mmCIF file as Biopython writes it, N, C-alpha, C and O atoms, coordinates in Angstrom:
data_model
#
loop_
_atom_site.group_PDB
_atom_site.id
_atom_site.type_symbol
_atom_site.label_atom_id
_atom_site.label_alt_id
_atom_site.label_comp_id
_atom_site.label_asym_id
_atom_site.label_entity_id
_atom_site.label_seq_id
_atom_site.pdbx_PDB_ins_code
_atom_site.Cartn_x
_atom_site.Cartn_y
_atom_site.Cartn_z
_atom_site.occupancy
_atom_site.B_iso_or_equiv
_atom_site.auth_seq_id
_atom_site.auth_asym_id
_atom_site.pdbx_PDB_model_num
ATOM 1   N N  . MET A ? 1  ? -47.627 8.141   12.766  1.0 0.0 1  A 1 
ATOM 2   C CA . MET A ? 1  ? -46.478 9.007   12.810  1.0 0.0 1  A 1 
ATOM 3   C C  . MET A ? 1  ? -45.451 8.487   13.813  1.0 0.0 1  A 1 
ATOM 4   O O  . MET A ? 1  ? -44.246 8.667   13.635  1.0 0.0 1  A 1 
ATOM 5   N N  . HIS A ? 2  ? -45.946 7.836   14.875  1.0 0.0 2  A 1 
ATOM 6   C CA . HIS A ? 2  ? -45.039 7.340   15.908  1.0 0.0 2  A 1 
ATOM 7   C C  . HIS A ? 2  ? -44.089 6.285   15.321  1.0 0.0 2  A 1 
ATOM 8   O O  . HIS A ? 2  ? -42.914 6.254   15.687  1.0 0.0 2  A 1 
ATOM 9   N N  . GLY A ? 3  ? -44.567 5.436   14.433  1.0 0.0 3  A 1 
ATOM 10  C CA . GLY A ? 3  ? -43.743 4.403   13.811  1.0 0.0 3  A 1 
ATOM 11  C C  . GLY A ? 3  ? -42.608 5.000   12.997  1.0 0.0 3  A 1 
ATOM 12  O O  . GLY A ? 3  ? -41.480 4.510   13.043  1.0 0.0 3  A 1 
ATOM 13  N N  . LEU A ? 4  ? -42.903 6.052   12.254  1.0 0.0 4  A 1 
ATOM 14  C CA . LEU A ? 4  ? -41.887 6.715   11.436  1.0 0.0 4  A 1 
ATOM 15  C C  . LEU A ? 4  ? -40.838 7.380   12.324  1.0 0.0 4  A 1 
ATOM 16  O O  . LEU A ? 4  ? -39.643 7.316   12.036  1.0 0.0 4  A 1 
ATOM 17  N N  . GLU A ? 5  ? -41.285 8.015   13.398  1.0 0.0 5  A 1 
ATOM 18  C CA . GLU A ? 5  ? -40.338 8.654   14.325  1.0 0.0 5  A 1 
ATOM 19  C C  . GLU A ? 5  ? -39.415 7.617   14.958  1.0 0.0 5  A 1 
ATOM 20  O O  . GLU A ? 5  ? -38.222 7.865   15.136  1.0 0.0 5  A 1 
ATOM 21  N N  . GLY A ? 6  ? -39.966 6.469   15.292  1.0 0.0 6  A 1 
ATOM 22  C CA . GLY A ? 6  ? -39.152 5.395   15.877  1.0 0.0 6  A 1 
ATOM 23  C C  . GLY A ? 6  ? -38.111 4.883   14.887  1.0 0.0 6  A 1 
ATOM 24  O O  . GLY A ? 6  ? -36.966 4.632   15.264  1.0 0.0 6  A 1 
ATOM 25  N N  . ARG A ? 7  ? -38.497 4.728   13.638  1.0 0.0 7  A 1 
ATOM 26  C CA . ARG A ? 7  ? -37.558 4.274   12.613  1.0 0.0 7  A 1 
ATOM 27  C C  . ARG A ? 7  ? -36.439 5.293   12.398  1.0 0.0 7  A 1 
ATOM 28  O O  . ARG A ? 7  ? -35.272 4.923   12.274  1.0 0.0 7  A 1 
ATOM 29  N N  . VAL A ? 8  ? -36.798 6.562   12.355  1.0 0.0 8  A 1 
ATOM 30  C CA . VAL A ? 8  ? -35.797 7.614   12.178  1.0 0.0 8  A 1 
ATOM 31  C C  . VAL A ? 8  ? -34.833 7.609   13.366  1.0 0.0 8  A 1 
ATOM 32  O O  . VAL A ? 8  ? -33.621 7.741   13.193  1.0 0.0 8  A 1 
ATOM 33  N N  . ARG A ? 9  ? -35.383 7.457   14.572  1.0 0.0 9  A 1 
ATOM 34  C CA . ARG A ? 9  ? -34.536 7.414   15.764  1.0 0.0 9  A 1 
ATOM 35  C C  . ARG A ? 9  ? -33.596 6.216   15.720  1.0 0.0 9  A 1 
ATOM 36  O O  . ARG A ? 9  ? -32.419 6.349   16.056  1.0 0.0 9  A 1 
ATOM 37  N N  . ASP A ? 10 ? -34.094 5.042   15.310  1.0 0.0 10 A 1 
ATOM 38  C CA . ASP A ? 10 ? -33.247 3.854   15.185  1.0 0.0 10 A 1 
ATOM 39  C C  . ASP A ? 10 ? -32.138 4.073   14.159  1.0 0.0 10 A 1 
ATOM 40  O O  . ASP A ? 10 ? -30.982 3.723   14.393  1.0 0.0 10 A 1 
ATOM 41  N N  . LEU A ? 11 ? -32.502 4.646   13.040  1.0 0.0 11 A 1 
ATOM 42  C CA . LEU A ? 11 ? -31.516 4.911   11.997  1.0 0.0 11 A 1 
ATOM 43  C C  . LEU A ? 11 ? -30.462 5.899   12.484  1.0 0.0 11 A 1 
ATOM 44  O O  . LEU A ? 11 ? -29.273 5.726   12.219  1.0 0.0 11 A 1 
ATOM 45  N N  . THR A ? 12 ? -30.893 6.919   13.184  1.0 0.0 12 A 1 
ATOM 46  C CA . THR A ? 12 ? -29.962 7.908   13.731  1.0 0.0 12 A 1 
ATOM 47  C C  . THR A ? 12 ? -29.012 7.258   14.732  1.0 0.0 12 A 1 
ATOM 48  O O  . THR A ? 12 ? -27.811 7.529   14.725  1.0 0.0 12 A 1 
ATOM 49  N N  . ASP A ? 13 ? -29.557 6.400   15.592  1.0 0.0 13 A 1 
ATOM 50  C CA . ASP A ? 13 ? -28.710 5.690   16.555  1.0 0.0 13 A 1 
ATOM 51  C C  . ASP A ? 13 ? -27.678 4.816   15.845  1.0 0.0 13 A 1 
ATOM 52  O O  . ASP A ? 13 ? -26.516 4.777   16.250  1.0 0.0 13 A 1 
ATOM 53  N N  . ARG A ? 14 ? -28.088 4.125   14.806  1.0 0.0 14 A 1 
ATOM 54  C CA . ARG A ? 14 ? -27.156 3.274   14.052  1.0 0.0 14 A 1 
ATOM 55  C C  . ARG A ? 14 ? -26.038 4.101   13.426  1.0 0.0 14 A 1 
ATOM 56  O O  . ARG A ? 14 ? -24.873 3.705   13.459  1.0 0.0 14 A 1 
ATOM 57  N N  . VAL A ? 15 ? -26.393 5.238   12.861  1.0 0.0 15 A 1 
ATOM 58  C CA . VAL A ? 15 ? -25.396 6.115   12.247  1.0 0.0 15 A 1 
ATOM 59  C C  . VAL A ? 15 ? -24.403 6.600   13.295  1.0 0.0 15 A 1 
ATOM 60  O O  . VAL A ? 15 ? -23.200 6.635   13.037  1.0 0.0 15 A 1 
ATOM 61  N N  . HIS A ? 16 ? -24.892 6.972   14.470  1.0 0.0 16 A 1 
ATOM 62  C CA . HIS A ? 16 ? -23.997 7.437   15.537  1.0 0.0 16 A 1 
ATOM 63  C C  . HIS A ? 16 ? -23.069 6.319   16.017  1.0 0.0 16 A 1 
ATOM 64  O O  . HIS A ? 16 ? -21.889 6.564   16.269  1.0 0.0 16 A 1 
ATOM 65  N N  . ARG A ? 17 ? -23.591 5.096   16.146  1.0 0.0 17 A 1 
ATOM 66  C CA . ARG A ? 17 ? -22.744 3.973   16.557  1.0 0.0 17 A 1 
ATOM 67  C C  . ARG A ? 17 ? -21.680 3.678   15.509  1.0 0.0 17 A 1 
ATOM 68  O O  . ARG A ? 17 ? -20.527 3.419   15.852  1.0 0.0 17 A 1 
ATOM 69  N N  . LEU A ? 18 ? -22.062 3.716   14.227  1.0 0.0 18 A 1 
ATOM 70  C CA . LEU A ? 18 ? -21.115 3.474   13.141  1.0 0.0 18 A 1 
ATOM 71  C C  . LEU A ? 18 ? -20.039 4.559   13.116  1.0 0.0 18 A 1 
ATOM 72  O O  . LEU A ? 18 ? -18.858 4.259   12.944  1.0 0.0 18 A 1 
ATOM 73  N N  . ALA A ? 19 ? -20.439 5.799   13.284  1.0 0.0 19 A 1 
ATOM 74  C CA . ALA A ? 19 ? -19.473 6.907   13.308  1.0 0.0 19 A 1 
ATOM 75  C C  . ALA A ? 19 ? -18.503 6.742   14.469  1.0 0.0 19 A 1 
ATOM 76  O O  . ALA A ? 19 ? -17.314 7.026   14.323  1.0 0.0 19 A 1 
ATOM 77  N N  . GLY A ? 20 ? -18.990 6.289   15.617  1.0 0.0 20 A 1 
ATOM 78  C CA . GLY A ? 20 ? -18.119 6.054   16.761  1.0 0.0 20 A 1 
ATOM 79  C C  . GLY A ? 20 ? -17.100 4.958   16.477  1.0 0.0 20 A 1 
ATOM 80  O O  . GLY A ? 20 ? -15.937 5.083   16.861  1.0 0.0 20 A 1 
ATOM 81  N N  . ARG A ? 21 ? -17.524 3.881   15.807  1.0 0.0 21 A 1 
ATOM 82  C CA . ARG A ? 21 ? -16.592 2.805   15.453  1.0 0.0 21 A 1 
ATOM 83  C C  . ARG A ? 21 ? -15.546 3.288   14.467  1.0 0.0 21 A 1 
ATOM 84  O O  . ARG A ? 21 ? -14.372 2.933   14.578  1.0 0.0 21 A 1 
ATOM 85  N N  . LEU A ? 22 ? -15.956 4.085   13.515  1.0 0.0 22 A 1 
ATOM 86  C CA . LEU A ? 22 ? -15.013 4.595   12.520  1.0 0.0 22 A 1 
ATOM 87  C C  . LEU A ? 22 ? -13.981 5.509   13.159  1.0 0.0 22 A 1 
ATOM 88  O O  . LEU A ? 22 ? -12.811 5.479   12.777  1.0 0.0 22 A 1 
ATOM 89  N N  . ARG A ? 23 ? -14.386 6.305   14.105  1.0 0.0 23 A 1 
ATOM 90  C CA . ARG A ? 23 ? -13.438 7.198   14.788  1.0 0.0 23 A 1 
ATOM 91  C C  . ARG A ? 23 ? -12.402 6.403   15.565  1.0 0.0 23 A 1 
ATOM 92  O O  . ARG A ? 23 ? -11.243 6.813   15.629  1.0 0.0 23 A 1 
ATOM 93  N N  . ARG A ? 24 ? -12.783 5.283   16.153  1.0 0.0 24 A 1 
ATOM 94  C CA . ARG A ? 24 ? -11.838 4.478   16.931  1.0 0.0 24 A 1 
ATOM 95  C C  . ARG A ? 24 ? -10.779 3.834   16.038  1.0 0.0 24 A 1 
ATOM 96  O O  . ARG A ? 24 ? -9.686  3.534   16.518  1.0 0.0 24 A 1 
ATOM 97  N N  . ASP A ? 25 ? -11.066 3.614   14.763  1.0 0.0 25 A 1 
ATOM 98  C CA . ASP A ? 25 ? -10.140 2.939   13.863  1.0 0.0 25 A 1 
ATOM 99  C C  . ASP A ? 25 ? -9.197  3.888   13.128  1.0 0.0 25 A 1 
ATOM 100 O O  . ASP A ? 25 ? -8.402  3.433   12.306  1.0 0.0 25 A 1 
ATOM 101 N N  . THR A ? 26 ? -9.261  5.182   13.395  1.0 0.0 26 A 1 
ATOM 102 C CA . THR A ? 26 ? -8.448  6.111   12.626  1.0 0.0 26 A 1 
ATOM 103 C C  . THR A ? 26 ? -6.957  5.908   12.848  1.0 0.0 26 A 1 
ATOM 104 O O  . THR A ? 26 ? -6.178  6.193   11.938  1.0 0.0 26 A 1 
ATOM 105 N N  . GLY A ? 27 ? -6.521  5.434   13.999  1.0 0.0 27 A 1 
ATOM 106 C CA . GLY A ? 27 ? -5.108  5.211   14.259  1.0 0.0 27 A 1 
ATOM 107 C C  . GLY A ? 27 ? -4.521  4.082   13.440  1.0 0.0 27 A 1 
ATOM 108 O O  . GLY A ? 27 ? -3.307  4.033   13.240  1.0 0.0 27 A 1 
ATOM 109 N N  . MET A ? 28 ? -5.353  3.178   12.964  1.0 0.0 28 A 1 
ATOM 110 C CA . MET A ? 28 ? -4.864  2.059   12.180  1.0 0.0 28 A 1 
ATOM 111 C C  . MET A ? 28 ? -4.307  2.505   10.841  1.0 0.0 28 A 1 
ATOM 112 O O  . MET A ? 28 ? -3.403  1.860   10.311  1.0 0.0 28 A 1 
ATOM 113 N N  . VAL A ? 29 ? -4.807  3.563   10.295  1.0 0.0 29 A 1 
ATOM 114 C CA . VAL A ? 29 ? -4.359  4.015   8.983   1.0 0.0 29 A 1 
ATOM 115 C C  . VAL A ? 29 ? -2.882  4.378   9.036   1.0 0.0 29 A 1 
ATOM 116 O O  . VAL A ? 29 ? -2.133  4.015   8.129   1.0 0.0 29 A 1 
ATOM 117 N N  . THR A ? 30 ? -2.448  5.077   10.063  1.0 0.0 30 A 1 
ATOM 118 C CA . THR A ? 30 ? -1.052  5.476   10.194  1.0 0.0 30 A 1 
ATOM 119 C C  . THR A ? 30 ? -0.153  4.255   10.321  1.0 0.0 30 A 1 
ATOM 120 O O  . THR A ? 30 ? 0.907   4.205   9.697   1.0 0.0 30 A 1 
ATOM 121 N N  . SER A ? 31 ? -0.549  3.286   11.104  1.0 0.0 31 A 1 
ATOM 122 C CA . SER A ? 31 ? 0.288   2.088   11.262  1.0 0.0 31 A 1 
ATOM 123 C C  . SER A ? 31 ? 0.341   1.287   9.970   1.0 0.0 31 A 1 
ATOM 124 O O  . SER A ? 31 ? 1.372   0.692   9.656   1.0 0.0 31 A 1 
ATOM 125 N N  . GLU A ? 32 ? -0.747  1.263   9.222   1.0 0.0 32 A 1 
ATOM 126 C CA . GLU A ? 32 ? -0.731  0.560   7.943   1.0 0.0 32 A 1 
ATOM 127 C C  . GLU A ? 32 ? 0.205   1.248   6.962   1.0 0.0 32 A 1 
ATOM 128 O O  . GLU A ? 32 ? 0.932   0.576   6.231   1.0 0.0 32 A 1 
ATOM 129 N N  . TYR A ? 33 ? 0.200   2.572   6.935   1.0 0.0 33 A 1 
ATOM 130 C CA . TYR A ? 33 ? 1.142   3.296   6.085   1.0 0.0 33 A 1 
ATOM 131 C C  . TYR A ? 33 ? 2.578   3.004   6.511   1.0 0.0 33 A 1 
ATOM 132 O O  . TYR A ? 33 ? 3.443   2.794   5.662   1.0 0.0 33 A 1 
ATOM 133 N N  . ALA A ? 34 ? 2.832   2.990   7.791   1.0 0.0 34 A 1 
ATOM 134 C CA . ALA A ? 34 ? 4.187   2.729   8.290   1.0 0.0 34 A 1 
ATOM 135 C C  . ALA A ? 34 ? 4.657   1.336   7.875   1.0 0.0 34 A 1 
ATOM 136 O O  . ALA A ? 34 ? 5.796   1.172   7.437   1.0 0.0 34 A 1 
ATOM 137 N N  . MET A ? 35 ? 3.800   0.347   8.007   1.0 0.0 35 A 1 
ATOM 138 C CA . MET A ? 35 ? 4.178   -1.010  7.605   1.0 0.0 35 A 1 
ATOM 139 C C  . MET A ? 35 ? 4.405   -1.080  6.101   1.0 0.0 35 A 1 
ATOM 140 O O  . MET A ? 35 ? 5.308   -1.781  5.645   1.0 0.0 35 A 1 
ATOM 141 N N  . GLY A ? 36 ? 3.605   -0.370  5.332   1.0 0.0 36 A 1 
ATOM 142 C CA . GLY A ? 36 ? 3.790   -0.338  3.884   1.0 0.0 36 A 1 
ATOM 143 C C  . GLY A ? 36 ? 5.116   0.288   3.496   1.0 0.0 36 A 1 
ATOM 144 O O  . GLY A ? 36 ? 5.797   -0.193  2.591   1.0 0.0 36 A 1 
ATOM 145 N N  . ILE A ? 37 ? 5.481   1.362   4.180   1.0 0.0 37 A 1 
ATOM 146 C CA . ILE A ? 37 ? 6.757   2.028   3.901   1.0 0.0 37 A 1 
ATOM 147 C C  . ILE A ? 37 ? 7.919   1.118   4.273   1.0 0.0 37 A 1 
ATOM 148 O O  . ILE A ? 37 ? 8.892   1.025   3.525   1.0 0.0 37 A 1 
ATOM 149 N N  . ILE A ? 38 ? 7.834   0.454   5.402   1.0 0.0 38 A 1 
ATOM 150 C CA . ILE A ? 38 ? 8.896   -0.469  5.822   1.0 0.0 38 A 1 
ATOM 151 C C  . ILE A ? 38 ? 9.042   -1.605  4.814   1.0 0.0 38 A 1 
ATOM 152 O O  . ILE A ? 38 ? 10.161  -1.974  4.458   1.0 0.0 38 A 1 
ATOM 153 N N  . ALA A ? 39 ? 7.934   -2.157  4.356   1.0 0.0 39 A 1 
ATOM 154 C CA . ALA A ? 39 ? 7.987   -3.237  3.369   1.0 0.0 39 A 1 
ATOM 155 C C  . ALA A ? 39 ? 8.573   -2.741  2.050   1.0 0.0 39 A 1 
ATOM 156 O O  . ALA A ? 39 ? 9.359   -3.451  1.422   1.0 0.0 39 A 1 
ATOM 157 N N  . ALA A ? 40 ? 8.203   -1.535  1.619   1.0 0.0 40 A 1 
ATOM 158 C CA . ALA A ? 40 ? 8.731   -0.985  0.371   1.0 0.0 40 A 1 
ATOM 159 C C  . ALA A ? 40 ? 10.230  -0.750  0.461   1.0 0.0 40 A 1 
ATOM 160 O O  . ALA A ? 40 ? 10.958  -1.033  -0.490  1.0 0.0 40 A 1 
ATOM 161 N N  . VAL A ? 41 ? 10.698  -0.241  1.586   1.0 0.0 41 A 1 
ATOM 162 C CA . VAL A ? 41 ? 12.136  -0.001  1.773   1.0 0.0 41 A 1 
ATOM 163 C C  . VAL A ? 41 ? 12.890  -1.328  1.794   1.0 0.0 41 A 1 
ATOM 164 O O  . VAL A ? 41 ? 13.953  -1.448  1.185   1.0 0.0 41 A 1 
ATOM 165 N N  . ALA A ? 42 ? 12.350  -2.313  2.484   1.0 0.0 42 A 1 
ATOM 166 C CA . ALA A ? 42 ? 12.996  -3.629  2.528   1.0 0.0 42 A 1 
ATOM 167 C C  . ALA A ? 42 ? 13.073  -4.237  1.129   1.0 0.0 42 A 1 
ATOM 168 O O  . ALA A ? 42 ? 14.097  -4.814  0.763   1.0 0.0 42 A 1 
ATOM 169 N N  . PHE A ? 43 ? 12.013  -4.114  0.352   1.0 0.0 43 A 1 
ATOM 170 C CA . PHE A ? 43 ? 12.014  -4.634  -1.014  1.0 0.0 43 A 1 
ATOM 171 C C  . PHE A ? 43 ? 13.024  -3.877  -1.874  1.0 0.0 43 A 1 
ATOM 172 O O  . PHE A ? 43 ? 13.715  -4.484  -2.692  1.0 0.0 43 A 1 
ATOM 173 N N  . ALA A ? 44 ? 13.116  -2.557  -1.697  1.0 0.0 44 A 1 
ATOM 174 C CA . ALA A ? 44 ? 14.076  -1.758  -2.469  1.0 0.0 44 A 1 
ATOM 175 C C  . ALA A ? 44 ? 15.505  -2.161  -2.136  1.0 0.0 44 A 1 
ATOM 176 O O  . ALA A ? 44 ? 16.345  -2.247  -3.032  1.0 0.0 44 A 1 
ATOM 177 N N  . VAL A ? 45 ? 15.793  -2.408  -0.866  1.0 0.0 45 A 1 
ATOM 178 C CA . VAL A ? 45 ? 17.138  -2.840  -0.471  1.0 0.0 45 A 1 
ATOM 179 C C  . VAL A ? 45 ? 17.457  -4.204  -1.076  1.0 0.0 45 A 1 
ATOM 180 O O  . VAL A ? 45 ? 18.553  -4.420  -1.593  1.0 0.0 45 A 1 
ATOM 181 N N  . LEU A ? 46 ? 16.502  -5.116  -1.009  1.0 0.0 46 A 1 
ATOM 182 C CA . LEU A ? 46 ? 16.699  -6.438  -1.586  1.0 0.0 46 A 1 
ATOM 183 C C  . LEU A ? 46 ? 16.926  -6.346  -3.095  1.0 0.0 46 A 1 
ATOM 184 O O  . LEU A ? 46 ? 17.825  -6.997  -3.627  1.0 0.0 46 A 1 
ATOM 185 N N  . LEU A ? 47 ? 16.129  -5.555  -3.775  1.0 0.0 47 A 1 
ATOM 186 C CA . LEU A ? 47 ? 16.271  -5.380  -5.219  1.0 0.0 47 A 1 
ATOM 187 C C  . LEU A ? 47 ? 17.618  -4.753  -5.554  1.0 0.0 47 A 1 
ATOM 188 O O  . LEU A ? 47 ? 18.261  -5.164  -6.520  1.0 0.0 47 A 1 
ATOM 189 N N  . TYR A ? 48 ? 18.053  -3.782  -4.787  1.0 0.0 48 A 1 
ATOM 190 C CA . TYR A ? 48 ? 19.357  -3.141  -4.996  1.0 0.0 48 A 1 
ATOM 191 C C  . TYR A ? 48 ? 20.480  -4.162  -4.846  1.0 0.0 48 A 1 
ATOM 192 O O  . TYR A ? 48 ? 21.410  -4.193  -5.652  1.0 0.0 48 A 1 
ATOM 193 N N  . GLU A ? 49 ? 20.390  -4.994  -3.816  1.0 0.0 49 A 1 
ATOM 194 C CA . GLU A ? 49 ? 21.420  -6.013  -3.597  1.0 0.0 49 A 1 
ATOM 195 C C  . GLU A ? 49 ? 21.475  -6.999  -4.759  1.0 0.0 49 A 1 
ATOM 196 O O  . GLU A ? 49 ? 22.558  -7.397  -5.189  1.0 0.0 49 A 1 
ATOM 197 N N  . VAL A ? 50 ? 20.317  -7.389  -5.264  1.0 0.0 50 A 1 
ATOM 198 C CA . VAL A ? 50 ? 20.285  -8.339  -6.380  1.0 0.0 50 A 1 
ATOM 199 C C  . VAL A ? 50 ? 20.850  -7.696  -7.645  1.0 0.0 50 A 1 
ATOM 200 O O  . VAL A ? 50 ? 21.659  -8.306  -8.344  1.0 0.0 50 A 1 
ATOM 201 N N  . VAL A ? 51 ? 20.428  -6.475  -7.938  1.0 0.0 51 A 1 
ATOM 202 C CA . VAL A ? 51 ? 20.853  -5.813  -9.171  1.0 0.0 51 A 1 
ATOM 203 C C  . VAL A ? 51 ? 22.338  -5.484  -9.144  1.0 0.0 51 A 1 
ATOM 204 O O  . VAL A ? 51 ? 22.989  -5.516  -10.188 1.0 0.0 51 A 1 
ATOM 205 N N  . THR A ? 52 ? 22.885  -5.170  -7.986  1.0 0.0 52 A 1 
ATOM 206 C CA . THR A ? 52 ? 24.304  -4.808  -7.911  1.0 0.0 52 A 1 
ATOM 207 C C  . THR A ? 52 ? 25.207  -6.010  -7.641  1.0 0.0 52 A 1 
ATOM 208 O O  . THR A ? 52 ? 26.420  -5.851  -7.505  1.0 0.0 52 A 1 
ATOM 209 N N  . SER A ? 53 ? 24.630  -7.206  -7.563  1.0 0.0 53 A 1 
ATOM 210 C CA . SER A ? 53 ? 25.474  -8.388  -7.393  1.0 0.0 53 A 1 
ATOM 211 C C  . SER A ? 53 ? 26.268  -8.618  -8.679  1.0 0.0 53 A 1 
ATOM 212 O O  . SER A ? 53 ? 25.860  -8.170  -9.751  1.0 0.0 53 A 1 
ATOM 213 N N  . GLY A ? 54 ? 27.379  -9.302  -8.575  1.0 0.0 54 A 1 
ATOM 214 C CA . GLY A ? 54 ? 28.288  -9.484  -9.706  1.0 0.0 54 A 1 
ATOM 215 C C  . GLY A ? 54 ? 27.647  -10.090 -10.933 1.0 0.0 54 A 1 
ATOM 216 O O  . GLY A ? 54 ? 27.784  -9.544  -12.027 1.0 0.0 54 A 1 
ATOM 217 N N  . GLN A ? 55 ? 26.954  -11.196 -10.783 1.0 0.0 55 A 1 
ATOM 218 C CA . GLN A ? 55 ? 26.380  -11.902 -11.925 1.0 0.0 55 A 1 
ATOM 219 C C  . GLN A ? 55 ? 25.295  -11.078 -12.613 1.0 0.0 55 A 1 
ATOM 220 O O  . GLN A ? 55 ? 25.281  -10.973 -13.839 1.0 0.0 55 A 1 
ATOM 221 N N  . VAL A ? 56 ? 24.405  -10.507 -11.849 1.0 0.0 56 A 1 
ATOM 222 C CA . VAL A ? 56 ? 23.320  -9.710  -12.426 1.0 0.0 56 A 1 
ATOM 223 C C  . VAL A ? 56 ? 23.881  -8.455  -13.080 1.0 0.0 56 A 1 
ATOM 224 O O  . VAL A ? 56 ? 23.431  -8.060  -14.156 1.0 0.0 56 A 1 
ATOM 225 N N  . LYS A ? 57 ? 24.849  -7.837  -12.445 1.0 0.0 57 A 1 
ATOM 226 C CA . LYS A ? 57 ? 25.467  -6.636  -13.004 1.0 0.0 57 A 1 
ATOM 227 C C  . LYS A ? 57 ? 26.111  -6.944  -14.350 1.0 0.0 57 A 1 
ATOM 228 O O  . LYS A ? 57 ? 25.971  -6.168  -15.296 1.0 0.0 57 A 1 
ATOM 229 N N  . THR A ? 58 ? 26.812  -8.067  -14.445 1.0 0.0 58 A 1 
ATOM 230 C CA . THR A ? 58 ? 27.436  -8.478  -15.703 1.0 0.0 58 A 1 
ATOM 231 C C  . THR A ? 58 ? 26.390  -8.734  -16.774 1.0 0.0 58 A 1 
ATOM 232 O O  . THR A ? 58 ? 26.555  -8.313  -17.919 1.0 0.0 58 A 1 
ATOM 233 N N  . GLU A ? 59 ? 25.316  -9.421  -16.410 1.0 0.0 59 A 1 
ATOM 234 C CA . GLU A ? 59 ? 24.250  -9.712  -17.386 1.0 0.0 59 A 1 
ATOM 235 C C  . GLU A ? 59 ? 23.589  -8.429  -17.884 1.0 0.0 59 A 1 
ATOM 236 O O  . GLU A ? 59 ? 23.312  -8.292  -19.075 1.0 0.0 59 A 1 
ATOM 237 N N  . LEU A ? 60 ? 23.338  -7.496  -16.977 1.0 0.0 60 A 1 
ATOM 238 C CA . LEU A ? 60 ? 22.735  -6.225  -17.389 1.0 0.0 60 A 1 
ATOM 239 C C  . LEU A ? 60 ? 23.670  -5.455  -18.313 1.0 0.0 60 A 1 
ATOM 240 O O  . LEU A ? 60 ? 23.215  -4.854  -19.287 1.0 0.0 60 A 1 
ATOM 241 N N  . GLN A ? 61 ? 24.959  -5.463  -18.026 1.0 0.0 61 A 1 
ATOM 242 C CA . GLN A ? 61 ? 25.917  -4.790  -18.900 1.0 0.0 61 A 1 
ATOM 243 C C  . GLN A ? 61 ? 25.943  -5.445  -20.277 1.0 0.0 61 A 1 
ATOM 244 O O  . GLN A ? 61 ? 26.031  -4.751  -21.290 1.0 0.0 61 A 1 
ATOM 245 N N  . ASN A ? 62 ? 25.869  -6.768  -20.322 1.0 0.0 62 A 1 
ATOM 246 C CA . ASN A ? 62 ? 25.840  -7.476  -21.614 1.0 0.0 62 A 1 
ATOM 247 C C  . ASN A ? 62 ? 24.587  -7.128  -22.405 1.0 0.0 62 A 1 
ATOM 248 O O  . ASN A ? 62 ? 24.653  -6.959  -23.623 1.0 0.0 62 A 1 
ATOM 249 N N  . ILE A ? 63 ? 23.469  -7.021  -21.741 1.0 0.0 63 A 1 
ATOM 250 C CA . ILE A ? 63 ? 22.221  -6.659  -22.424 1.0 0.0 63 A 1 
ATOM 251 C C  . ILE A ? 63 ? 22.332  -5.266  -23.029 1.0 0.0 63 A 1 
ATOM 252 O O  . ILE A ? 63 ? 21.935  -5.043  -24.173 1.0 0.0 63 A 1 
ATOM 253 N N  . VAL A ? 64 ? 22.875  -4.328  -22.252 1.0 0.0 64 A 1 
ATOM 254 C CA . VAL A ? 64 ? 23.026  -2.961  -22.740 1.0 0.0 64 A 1 
ATOM 255 C C  . VAL A ? 64 ? 24.007  -2.922  -23.920 1.0 0.0 64 A 1 
ATOM 256 O O  . VAL A ? 64 ? 23.753  -2.231  -24.906 1.0 0.0 64 A 1 
ATOM 257 N N  . LYS A ? 65 ? 25.107  -3.645  -23.829 1.0 0.0 65 A 1 
ATOM 258 C CA . LYS A ? 65 ? 26.084  -3.695  -24.927 1.0 0.0 65 A 1 
ATOM 259 C C  . LYS A ? 65 ? 25.464  -4.252  -26.198 1.0 0.0 65 A 1 
ATOM 260 O O  . LYS A ? 65 ? 25.668  -3.707  -27.283 1.0 0.0 65 A 1 
ATOM 261 N N  . ARG A ? 66 ? 24.702  -5.345  -26.066 1.0 0.0 66 A 1 
ATOM 262 C CA . ARG A ? 66 ? 24.030  -5.939  -27.242 1.0 0.0 66 A 1 
ATOM 263 C C  . ARG A ? 66 ? 23.020  -4.969  -27.834 1.0 0.0 66 A 1 
ATOM 264 O O  . ARG A ? 66 ? 22.897  -4.865  -29.055 1.0 0.0 66 A 1 
ATOM 265 N N  . ALA A ? 67 ? 22.307  -4.267  -26.987 1.0 0.0 67 A 1 
ATOM 266 C CA . ALA A ? 67 ? 21.297  -3.317  -27.471 1.0 0.0 67 A 1 
ATOM 267 C C  . ALA A ? 67 ? 21.970  -2.156  -28.203 1.0 0.0 67 A 1 
ATOM 268 O O  . ALA A ? 67 ? 21.462  -1.692  -29.224 1.0 0.0 67 A 1 
ATOM 269 N N  . LEU A ? 68 ? 23.104  -1.686  -27.693 1.0 0.0 68 A 1 
ATOM 270 C CA . LEU A ? 68 ? 23.781  -0.563  -28.322 1.0 0.0 68 A 1 
ATOM 271 C C  . LEU A ? 68 ? 24.480  -0.965  -29.614 1.0 0.0 68 A 1 
ATOM 272 O O  . LEU A ? 68 ? 24.644  -0.133  -30.506 1.0 0.0 68 A 1 
ATOM 273 N N  . SER A ? 69 ? 24.889  -2.209  -29.729 1.0 0.0 69 A 1 
ATOM 274 C CA . SER A ? 69 ? 25.590  -2.647  -30.927 1.0 0.0 69 A 1 
ATOM 275 C C  . SER A ? 69 ? 24.669  -3.279  -31.964 1.0 0.0 69 A 1 
ATOM 276 O O  . SER A ? 69 ? 25.136  -3.687  -33.027 1.0 0.0 69 A 1 
ATOM 277 N N  . ALA A ? 70 ? 23.390  -3.367  -31.685 1.0 0.0 70 A 1 
ATOM 278 C CA . ALA A ? 70 ? 22.437  -3.982  -32.616 1.0 0.0 70 A 1 
ATOM 279 C C  . ALA A ? 70 ? 22.265  -3.099  -33.844 1.0 0.0 70 A 1 
ATOM 280 O O  . ALA A ? 70 ? 22.257  -1.871  -33.760 1.0 0.0 70 A 1 
ATOM 281 N N  . ARG A ? 71 ? 22.127  -3.760  -34.977 1.0 0.0 71 A 1 
ATOM 282 C CA . ARG A ? 71 ? 21.892  -3.009  -36.218 1.0 0.0 71 A 1 
ATOM 283 C C  . ARG A ? 71 ? 20.400  -2.915  -36.466 1.0 0.0 71 A 1 
ATOM 284 O O  . ARG A ? 71 ? 19.641  -3.839  -36.176 1.0 0.0 71 A 1 
ATOM 285 N N  . THR A ? 72 ? 20.006  -1.796  -37.000 1.0 0.0 72 A 1 
ATOM 286 C CA . THR A ? 72 ? 18.576  -1.596  -37.279 1.0 0.0 72 A 1 
ATOM 287 C C  . THR A ? 72 ? 18.227  -1.903  -38.692 1.0 0.0 72 A 1 
ATOM 288 O O  . THR A ? 72 ? 17.065  -1.784  -39.080 1.0 0.0 72 A 1 
#
């Protein structure tokens, strides 16, 4: 019985150590979300600049015109 009690105690200690490590890492989640939001906003600004540039805007308008004037 002593062997089983020792194993249970070891397992319990491991679980407590793992739980302690997980608690210390909780602040990382917020910073990861913040970096993701910053990257998404930067990508959206870049995409907006590309889409609203003169050449791309003209090409998109031509595509829409061709699509609207296409015969079925």
